[in-house]
N, C-alpha and C positions, 0 to 999 in steps of 0.2 A: 686736850690740845693736840693738834695734828702736827707731826714733824714736817719740816720743810723738805722739798725734794733733795736738797744738798745733804741734809742730815741723813735721809734715807739712803742715798747713794754712797755715803761714807761707809755704811755697813753692808754694802752690796757684795755678793760673791762675784769674783772676777776671774777671767781667764785671759792671760796676756799672750802675745806672740802668735796670734792666729793670722791666716792669710786674709788680706783685705780684698773684697770682691771688686774694688775699683782700681787700685794700684798694684795689686798682687804682692805688696811687701808684707812681711810677717810683723806688722806693727799694729794689728787690730786688737782691741781690748773688748771682750764681751762682758756684760754684767747683768745680774738679775738681783732684784731686791723685793721685799714684801713691804706693804704699807697697809695699816688698818685704817680705814676711812670711816668716821662715824656716820651712821645712817646709810651707809652703802655696803660696807664690809671689806674683807681682805681683798687687795689687789696685788698683782704681780707687775713689776716694772721691769721691762727687758730693754737692753740697748747694746749698741756697739759704736765704737769710736776709733778711728784710725789716726795715729799721731803723725803719720807721713803726709797723707793727702787731705786730711780734715773730714773725710767721709764720716757721717754719723747717721744712725737710724735708732728710733726708740718706739716702744709701744707699751700699752697698759692693758691688762686683761683681768677680769674679775675671777676670783676663786670659784664662785658659784655661777651656774648657768643662768642667764637672764634673758627675758624676752626682748625682741626688737622693740625700740622705744623712741619716743619723741618727747623732748623736754622743752618747755617754753618758760621763759622767765623775763619779767619786765624790771629793768633797773629803774628805781624810782628815787633813789637818794644815794649819797656817797657811801653809806653803810653797806649798801648792796654790792659794792665793789669787792667786798671780802668774801662773798659767797663762793664756796668751793666748787670747782669744776673737775670732772674726770672725763677726758676725751680720748677715745681709742682711735687707732689709725683708720678705722672704717667709718668714722663719724663725719657727718657734714655739719658745719656751723653756719648759721644764717643770721644776718642782721637785716631785716626787711626795710627799715627806715633808711639804710645806707645803700640798699639794693646791692649788697655784697654777700658772698658766701665763700667758704673754703670747703672744697670738695675733696674726698679721699682720692689718692692716686699712689703711684709707686713710691713717691717720696714723702707720703703722709706719715706723720708721727703721732703717737699717743703720749699723753702727758697728764699730770695732775697740776692744776693751777687754781686761779680764781677769776672772777668776772674782770677784774682789773687787768690781769694777765692776758685774757682774751682780747680786751680792747687795745692793749699795747701791741699785740700782734697785728691787729687791723690797722693801727696807727702807722706801724712800720711799712706796711703795704702801701698805704695812702701817701706817706712821705716819699717813698721810692717813686711812686707814680707822679707825684708833684714835681719832684727834682728831675725826673727823666723826660717829662713831657715836652714836646716841641711846640705844641699848640696851646695858645692862651686859654681856650675854653676848658681843656682837659686839666690844666694846671689850676684854674679857678674852681672847677668842680672838686678836685681833691682838697683844696684849701677850705672850701665850704664844709666838706665832710669832716675834715680835721677839727674845725670849729665846733661842729655838732658833737663830736666825741668829747671835746674839752668841756662842753656844757654838761654832758652826761656825767663826766667824772666829777664835776663840781656839784652835781646834784640838781642842776637847774633844768634838765630836760629828761624825760623818760626814754628808754630804749629797750626794745624787745630782742632777746637773744634766743635762738632756736638751735637745739642739737638733735639731729636725727641719726640713729645708730642701728643698723640692721643686726649687729652682733650683740647689742644690749650691754656693751661694756662701758658705756658713757653714762654721765649723770650730771645734773645740777642739784646740788645738795642744799635744799631750802624748802621750808614749808610753803613758800610762795610759788614754787615751781609747779607748773601744770604738766602732768605726765599722761601721755596716751600711748597705746600700743600701736606700733607700725604694722601695716599689713605685710604679709610674707612671712617666710620662715627663716630661721638662722641657717647659716651655711654649715 
């Protein structure tokens, strides 16, 4: 059984009172923890959080060197929602049926989650888009995509998730995942 992120972070090594890169207050907490993920290995979770301005950043890195890789997984039923995901800050997540992707950038974070957690992140994006849209067609498109995600969560519709990571620090931990090497070399 794998510990939850909250359980892992309770045992994290922390350093308090560091300067925040955003607000310059000495209210930044740095943390580092280890987690052993079955069929992937040991990972290090790093993060920082400022109690003054709310700035946060996190990442995950494998203990061992891994090749740049692409993982493809098709969610076929509600049981697939519990499949473990390791996503580094360098990874791109794509959902082709929704024509959506999350690209790495300066604010990109790494985390350990599951398929359901990934879908929840995409749902939040779609809900924000729906609620902020001034045009009816944009609002309607977001509503339709939210319905599609709901059907996936109920196990009524399949959905492919792709994770591409040039650092090799990401994974979809399932026998059903299709893994291919990405062209290019690690940084």
